[in-house]
C-alpha positions in Angstrom: 0.0 0.0 0.1 1.2 3.5 -0.9 0.3 6.0 1.6 -0.5 9.5 0.1 -2.7 12.6 1.7 -3.2 13.2 -2.5 -6.6 10.9 -3.4 -5.8 11.4 -7.0 -2.1 10.0 -6.6 -1.5 7.5 -9.3 -1.4 3.9 -8.0 1.1 1.3 -9.5 -0.9 -1.9 -8.9 0.6 -5.3 -9.1 4.1 -5.1 -8.6 6.0 -8.7 -9.5 9.4 -9.4 -7.9 10.6 -12.5 -9.7 7.6 -15.1 -9.7 6.3 -13.3 -6.9 3.5 -10.8 -7.3 2.2 -8.4 -4.8 -1.4 -7.1 -5.0 -1.9 -3.3 -4.2 -4.5 -2.5 -1.8 -6.6 0.7 -0.7 -6.7 -0.5 3.0 -5.8 -3.4 5.4 -6.1 -4.7 8.8 -3.3 -4.1 11.0 -3.7 -5.5 14.6 -6.9 -5.0 14.4 -7.0 -1.2 13.6 -8.2 -0.1 9.8 -5.3 1.5 7.9 -6.4 3.2 4.4 -3.4 4.8 2.0 -5.0 8.1 2.2 -4.7 8.2 6.1 -8.0 8.6 7.1 -9.7 7.4 10.3 -13.0 7.7 9.5 -12.8 4.6 8.2 -11.9 2.9 11.2 -13.9 4.9 13.6 -17.4 3.8 11.7 -15.9 0.2 12.0 -15.6 1.1 16.0 -18.8 2.6 16.3 -20.8 -0.8 14.8 -18.2 -2.8 16.9 -19.8 -1.0 19.5 -23.2 -0.7 19.0 -22.8 -5.1 18.3 -21.5 -5.0 21.9 -24.7 -2.1 22.9 -27.6 -4.5 20.9 -26.3 -7.7 22.9 -26.4 -6.5 26.5 -28.8 -4.2 25.6 -31.3 -6.0 27.9 -29.5 -6.0 31.1 -28.8 -2.5 30.2 -33.2 -2.1 30.5 -33.2 -3.8 32.7 -34.8 -3.3 36.6 -32.9 -6.0 38.5 -29.4 -4.2 38.2 -28.4 -0.8 39.6 -27.2 1.9 37.8 -23.7 1.8 39.2 -23.5 -1.7 38.1 -24.9 -0.9 34.6 -22.7 1.9 34.1 -19.8 -0.9 35.2 -20.6 -2.6 32.1 -20.9 0.2 29.9 -17.2 0.8 30.9 -16.1 -2.8 30.6 -17.8 -4.2 28.1 -18.5 -1.7 25.4 -16.1 1.4 26.0 -12.5 -0.8 25.5 -14.5 -2.1 21.9 -14.8 1.5 20.6 -11.7 2.9 21.8 -9.6 0.1 20.8 -6.7 2.4 19.2 -8.0 5.7 19.9 -5.0 7.2 21.1 -3.7 7.4 17.1 -7.2 8.9 16.3 -7.1 12.4 14.8 -10.9 13.4 15.0 -13.0 16.1 13.1 -15.6 17.9 15.0 -18.1 15.6 13.5 -16.4 12.6 14.5 -16.6 13.7 18.0 -20.3 14.8 17.6 -20.7 10.7 16.7 -18.8 9.3 19.3 -20.8 11.3 21.8 -24.4 10.4 20.2 -23.1 7.0 20.5 -22.8 7.3 24.2 -25.6 9.2 25.0 -27.8 6.6 23.2 -26.3 4.1 25.6 -26.2 6.5 28.8 -30.2 7.1 27.9 -30.8 3.5 28.5 -29.2 2.8 31.4 -30.7 5.9 33.1 -34.0 5.2 31.5 -36.6 8.4 30.9 -37.8 10.7 33.3 -41.1 12.2 33.8 -41.3 16.5 33.4 -42.3 18.2 35.9 -44.7 20.6 34.0 -47.0 17.8 31.7 -45.8 14.9 33.7 -45.1 12.9 30.8 -42.4 11.0 29.9 -39.1 12.8 28.1 -35.7 11.8 27.0 -32.7 12.7 29.4 -31.6 16.1 27.8 -28.0 15.6 27.6 -26.7 17.7 30.7 -28.7 15.7 32.9 -27.5 12.6 31.2 -24.0 13.7 32.0 -25.2 15.3 35.7 -25.7 11.6 35.9 -23.0 9.7 34.5 -21.0 11.5 36.8 -18.0 11.0 34.5 -16.0 13.2 31.8 -18.1 12.2 28.6 -15.9 9.2 26.7 -13.8 12.1 24.7 -12.7 14.3 27.3 -11.9 11.2 29.6 -10.4 8.3 27.3 -10.1 9.6 23.8 -7.3 12.9 25.1 -6.5 10.9 28.1 -5.1 8.0 26.1 -3.6 10.6 23.5 -1.5 12.0 26.2 -0.2 9.3 27.7 0.9 8.1 24.5 2.6 11.0 23.5 4.6 11.7 26.7 5.3 7.6 25.9 6.5 8.4 22.4 8.2 11.4 23.8 10.5 9.4 26.2 11.4 6.8 23.2 15.1 6.4 21.8 15.6 8.9 19.0 16.6 5.7 17.0 13.2 4.6 17.4 10.7 4.2 14.3 8.0 6.3 16.2 9.7 8.9 18.0 11.3 9.5 14.4 7.6 10.0 12.7 6.4 11.7 15.3 9.6 14.6 15.5 10.1 14.0 11.8 9.2 17.2 9.1 8.1 15.3 5.7 9.7 16.2 2.8 7.6 18.1 -0.1 4.5 20.4 -0.5 1.3 19.7 1.1 -1.8 19.4 -1.3 -3.9 21.9 -2.3 -6.7 23.4 -0.1 -7.2 23.5 3.4 -4.5 21.5 5.0 -6.2 18.3 7.2 -5.9 17.9 10.6 -2.9 16.0 11.8 -2.9 13.8 15.1 -0.3 16.8 16.8 -2.8 19.1 16.3 -5.0 18.1 18.6 -2.6 17.0 21.2 -3.5 18.7 24.3 -0.1 18.8 26.3 1.1 21.9 23.3 1.7 25.6 24.1 -1.5 26.8 23.0 -2.9 28.8 25.8 -6.5 27.1 25.4 -5.8 23.6 25.6 -3.5 24.9 29.2 -6.7 26.4 30.6 -9.0 23.2 29.0 -6.2 21.0 30.8 -5.7 22.8 34.4 -9.8 22.4 34.3 -9.7 19.2 34.1 -7.4 18.8 36.7 -9.4 21.5 39.1 -12.5 19.3 38.7 -10.9 16.0 39.2 -9.8 17.6 42.5 -12.5 18.9 43.5 -14.0 15.1 43.0 -11.7 14.0 45.6 -11.9 16.1 47.9 -9.3 18.3 47.5 -8.2 22.4 46.2 -5.6 23.9 44.5 -3.7 26.3 45.7 -2.4 28.9 42.9 0.6 30.3 45.1 2.1 26.9 45.1 0.9 25.8 41.7 3.1 26.5 38.7 3.1 25.2 35.1 5.6 24.4 32.5 5.8 23.4 28.8 8.4 21.2 28.0 10.1 21.6 24.6 13.2 20.7 23.1 12.7 24.1 21.0 14.7 26.3 23.5 13.2 29.6 21.2 9.8 28.3 21.4 7.3 31.3 22.6 6.2 31.3 26.2 2.9 32.3 27.1 3.7 33.8 29.9 1.0 33.1 33.2 -2.7 31.6 32.6 -5.6 32.6 34.2 -8.3 30.3 35.0 -12.0 31.4 36.9 -9.9 34.0 39.7 -6.7 31.3 39.7 -3.5 32.8 38.3 -1.0 30.0 37.6 2.5 31.4 36.7 5.0 29.4 34.0 8.6 28.8 34.7 11.2 27.4 33.4 12.4 24.8 35.9 11.5 23.3 38.8 12.4 21.5 42.0 10.4 17.5 42.0 11.2 15.4 44.6 14.4 16.3 44.8 15.3 16.5 41.0 15.3 19.5 38.9 13.2 19.5 35.9 13.6 22.3 33.1 11.3 23.2 30.3 13.8 21.8 27.6 13.9 18.5 29.0 17.8 18.6 29.9 19.9 16.8 33.0 22.5 19.3 32.7 21.3 21.5 34.9 20.3 18.6 37.5 24.2 16.9 37.2 25.3 20.3 37.7 23.5 20.5 40.9 24.7 17.3 41.8 28.3 17.9 41.9 27.8 20.7 43.4 26.1 19.2 46.5 28.8 16.6 46.3 31.4 18.9 46.7 29.4 20.3 49.3 29.4 16.9 50.9 33.4 16.4 50.0 34.7 19.8 51.5 32.4 18.7 54.5 34.6 15.5 55.3 38.2 16.9 53.4 40.2 16.2 56.7 38.9 12.6 57.7 39.5 11.5 54.0 43.2 13.4 54.2 44.1 11.8 57.5 46.8 9.7 58.5 45.1 7.6 61.4 41.9 6.5 59.0 42.7 3.5 56.5 42.4 3.9 53.0 39.7 1.4 53.0 36.9 3.3 55.6 38.4 6.5 53.5 36.5 4.8 50.5 33.8 3.6 52.6 33.2 7.3 53.7 33.3 8.2 49.8 30.8 5.5 48.9 28.2 6.3 51.3 28.2 9.7 52.3 29.0 11.6 48.9 28.7 9.2 46.3 24.8 8.9 47.2 24.2 12.5 47.2 26.3 12.9 43.6 23.8 9.9 42.1 20.9 10.7 43.5 18.4 9.9 40.5 20.8 9.2 38.2 18.6 6.3 36.4 16.8 8.9 34.8 20.0 10.8 33.8 20.9 10.7 30.1 24.4 11.7 30.0 26.7 13.5 27.0 30.3 12.3 27.2 30.8 15.9 28.6 28.7 15.1 31.4 30.9 12.3 32.1 34.0 13.9 32.0 33.0 16.1 34.4 31.9 13.5 36.9 35.1 11.8 35.9 36.5 14.7 37.0 34.7 15.3 40.2 35.8 11.3 41.6 38.8 11.7 40.9 39.3 14.3 42.4 38.0 12.6 45.8 40.1 9.9 45.0 43.9 11.6 45.0 42.3 12.8 48.3 41.8 9.6 49.9 44.9 8.0 48.2 47.4 11.0 48.7 50.4 11.6 46.4 52.9 9.2 44.8 57.1 9.2 45.0 58.1 9.8 41.6 60.4 6.7 40.9 62.6 8.4 38.4 62.9 11.7 39.9 62.4 10.9 43.7 59.7 13.6 43.4 55.9 13.7 45.1 53.6 14.0 41.8 49.5 13.5 41.8 48.4 10.0 40.9 47.3 9.1 37.1 44.3 8.3 36.4 44.8 4.5 35.6 46.4 4.4 38.8 43.9 6.0 40.9 40.9 3.4 39.6 43.6 0.7 40.4 43.7 1.8 43.8 40.2 2.3 43.8 39.1 -1.7 42.4 36.1 -0.6 42.4 33.6 0.2 39.2 33.7 4.1 38.7 31.2 6.5 39.0 29.7 6.1 35.3 29.4 2.3 35.4 27.9 3.1 38.8 25.7 5.2 36.4 24.6 2.5 33.7 24.7 -0.2 36.4 21.7 1.7 38.6 20.0 2.8 34.8 19.9 -0.9 34.0 18.4 -2.1 37.8 15.8 0.8 36.8 14.7 -0.8 33.5 14.6 -4.2 35.2 12.8 -3.0 37.8 9.9 -1.0 35.8 9.8 -4.2 33.4 8.2 -6.5 36.5 6.1 -3.7 37.9 2.3 -4.3 37.5 0.7 -3.1 33.5 -1.4 -0.9 35.7 1.5 1.2 37.0 2.5 4.8 35.3 6.0 4.0 35.4 5.4 0.8 33.5 3.0 2.2 31.2 5.6 5.0 30.1 8.5 2.5 30.0 
């Protein structure tokens, strides 16, 4: 299949290679989802709604039964019907018309669950209005909760992939050539709600405020900041965002669980801070490390138990460059030279500093870079053993 947004492109038909003939198709199924040659999700969306209708009619009697509670019927909807409709929704690019079709489908199911309502004026039975339905449902609708949240989770997962992964290349890549004439079709990333658009930030913060109220929490605007993460250092920032009577400040970096997070997702700021903290620890025990009353082994234990944990805090998530590895190596060599002292040169008879190779022969332990790599692998194995419902496992 040749994928192109131009519907009038000339297709090649079947291709013969040796004695083999390969058929060109306009669409096919991949992992249960329909892929078309014009990269259009309408075909898949119609199929998902039809599948959802099949599930709905298979449990229709249960949804209208007076023997089951409303909560149980809602759970049937969420566990039986909804996963069928939303399979693969993380990659959908929806128009307003398609949003509406999904809402119509959900409202049909909810009306079956909650039934009719007697009008207070005419005393006749009537269908519930959409606002009444969602007040009874007490959950965000199908678009807000599942598709948008699923898209955010998937975008975060792809953004953290290795740069050599094809999925990551598709996300950050820029196709060659020109767009076809006419209004550009909406792209998947245009519907990504984590972007720098102030309107989408307000919508997401509004969702956060509503979700917090449901569990009895209130957001303190003085302690709550927001940050837009982008690798483009020249991106235009939006400044403070106002939502109702609350104003949230935009920041370039902040501390989270003792680690520095920046808006360009750069670990260099955190590594500099860790080295400075390590220097503070080093100078606090400098006299012990140079004392002749303590053995070399005891000094190494002081380094490993007092200084090294401060420097390597959170190193499992670091992405190091050669420059950063060199800075960390220089720091460790400084500490080891203080521990092992100087050495008398065999030729000149003068005292000199130990060379790096001599230091690590005396140290006889993995250096700081190997330590970081080992911790990173250990963390990866720990995440892989987590349950599939854990956020760390999902992001991995």
